[in-house]
C-alpha positions in Angstrom: 13.9 -29.3 -17.1 11.4 -31.9 -17.9 11.1 -34.2 -14.9 9.4 -37.8 -14.8 8.0 -39.3 -17.8 4.8 -41.2 -17.6 4.4 -41.1 -21.4 7.8 -40.3 -22.9 6.5 -39.2 -26.3 4.6 -36.4 -24.7 7.6 -35.4 -22.6 9.7 -35.4 -25.7 7.2 -33.1 -27.5 7.3 -30.7 -24.6 11.1 -30.9 -24.6 11.1 -30.1 -28.4 8.8 -27.1 -27.9 11.0 -25.7 -25.1 14.1 -26.3 -27.2 12.7 -24.4 -30.0 11.7 -21.5 -27.6 15.0 -21.2 -25.8 16.9 -21.4 -29.0 20.5 -22.5 -29.6 21.8 -20.6 -26.5 19.4 -22.4 -24.1 19.5 -25.8 -22.5 16.8 -28.4 -22.2 17.3 -31.5 -20.0 14.8 -34.5 -19.5 15.2 -36.5 -16.4 13.7 -39.9 -15.5 14.5 -42.6 -12.9 13.8 -45.4 -15.4 16.6 -46.1 -17.8 14.2 -47.8 -20.2 12.0 -44.7 -20.4 15.1 -42.6 -21.2 16.0 -45.1 -24.0 12.5 -44.5 -25.4 12.8 -40.7 -24.9 16.2 -40.6 -26.7 14.9 -42.7 -29.7 11.8 -40.7 -30.1 13.8 -37.3 -29.8 16.2 -38.6 -32.5 13.4 -38.9 -35.1 12.4 -36.0 -37.3 14.1 -32.6 -37.6 14.0 -29.9 -35.1 15.7 -26.7 -34.2 16.8 -24.9 -30.9 18.7 -26.1 -27.9 20.0 -29.7 -27.8 18.1 -32.0 -25.4 20.0 -33.9 -22.8 18.4 -37.0 -21.2 19.6 -37.7 -17.6 18.9 -40.6 -15.2 18.1 -39.3 -11.7 15.8 -39.6 -8.7 13.3 -36.7 -8.2 14.4 -36.2 -4.6 18.0 -35.9 -5.5 18.5 -34.1 -8.8 22.2 -33.9 -10.1 22.1 -30.1 -10.8 23.3 -27.1 -8.9 20.7 -24.8 -7.3 19.0 -22.3 -9.4 19.8 -24.1 -12.6 16.5 -23.9 -14.4 13.9 -21.3 -15.3 11.1 -23.9 -15.7 10.7 -27.4 -14.3 7.9 -29.4 -15.8 6.7 -32.6 -14.1 4.4 -34.7 -16.1 2.6 -37.7 -14.5 5.3 -38.2 -12.0 4.3 -36.5 -8.8 1.8 -39.2 -7.8 4.5 -41.9 -7.9 7.3 -40.3 -6.0 8.0 -42.0 -2.7 8.5 -38.7 -0.9 6.5 -36.1 -2.9 7.5 -33.2 -0.5 11.1 -34.0 -0.9 10.8 -34.2 -4.7 9.0 -30.9 -4.8 11.6 -29.2 -2.5 14.2 -30.5 -4.9 12.4 -29.2 -7.9 12.2 -25.7 -6.2 16.0 -25.9 -5.3 16.9 -26.2 -9.0 14.5 -23.5 -10.0 15.9 -19.9 -10.3 14.4 -17.3 -8.0 11.7 -16.3 -10.6 11.4 -19.9 -12.0 8.1 -21.7 -12.7 7.1 -25.2 -11.8 4.4 -26.9 -13.8 3.0 -30.2 -12.5 0.6 -32.4 -14.5 -1.5 -35.1 -12.9 -4.7 -36.8 -13.8 -8.1 -35.6 -12.5 -10.6 -37.7 -10.7 -12.5 -40.5 -12.2 -15.6 -38.3 -12.5 -13.8 -36.2 -15.0 -11.9 -39.0 -16.7 -14.3 -42.0 -17.4 -12.5 -45.2 -18.3 -9.6 -44.6 -15.9 -11.2 -46.0 -12.7 -8.3 -48.0 -11.4 -5.8 -45.2 -12.1 -8.0 -42.4 -10.8 -8.6 -44.5 -7.6 -4.8 -44.7 -7.1 -4.2 -41.1 -7.7 -6.8 -40.2 -5.1 -5.2 -42.5 -2.7 -1.7 -40.9 -3.3 -2.3 -37.4 -4.2 -5.8 -36.5 -3.3 -8.1 -33.6 -4.4 -6.9 -30.0 -5.1 -6.7 -28.8 -1.6 -4.5 -31.7 -0.4 -2.3 -31.3 -3.6 -2.0 -27.5 -3.0 -1.1 -28.2 0.7 1.6 -30.7 -0.5 3.1 -28.2 -2.8 3.0 -25.4 -0.1 4.8 -27.8 2.3 7.7 -27.9 -0.1 8.1 -24.1 0.2 6.8 -23.3 -3.2 4.8 -20.0 -3.4 2.6 -18.1 -5.8 0.7 -21.4 -6.6 -2.2 -21.5 -9.0 -4.3 -24.5 -9.8 -5.8 -25.2 -13.2 -8.5 -28.0 -13.7 -8.6 -27.7 -17.5 -5.7 -28.4 -19.8 -6.4 -25.3 -21.8 -5.9 -23.1 -18.7 -2.3 -24.2 -18.2 -0.9 -22.8 -21.3 0.0 -19.5 -19.7 2.8 -21.1 -17.5 5.2 -21.3 -20.5 4.7 -17.8 -22.1 
């Protein structure tokens, strides 16, 4: 399941890659609270050819996902965590829909010192999510375990293997 868009074309690309990996017997679901973002995702996903599982797009709130428990092997949340009103509730809900050995991958921006040009965005993220220790504590509060923190994008590739 791909949760929260941010930049829908990137979410669609992740969904396409996952759809190819799980094949025609798998399932891929993209979720966003914003119907406009879902329209963009559906439109982008409809372009070009691809193989693998069909991609379903659903409107839902992160802290009330419309899926039974243990429905997914992977939940990927891209640029959404920092915007959720109740981040712990959203993380708990993501954990609820993960199977016992499932993986949760979160992507949020780094601090302004690591991302010049995004001063306003980085300031907002620091205010709402904080640094690594605070983010890790937030994830642990949601009862997730075996947590690892990757500061570099190239380090995060192992979660999907």
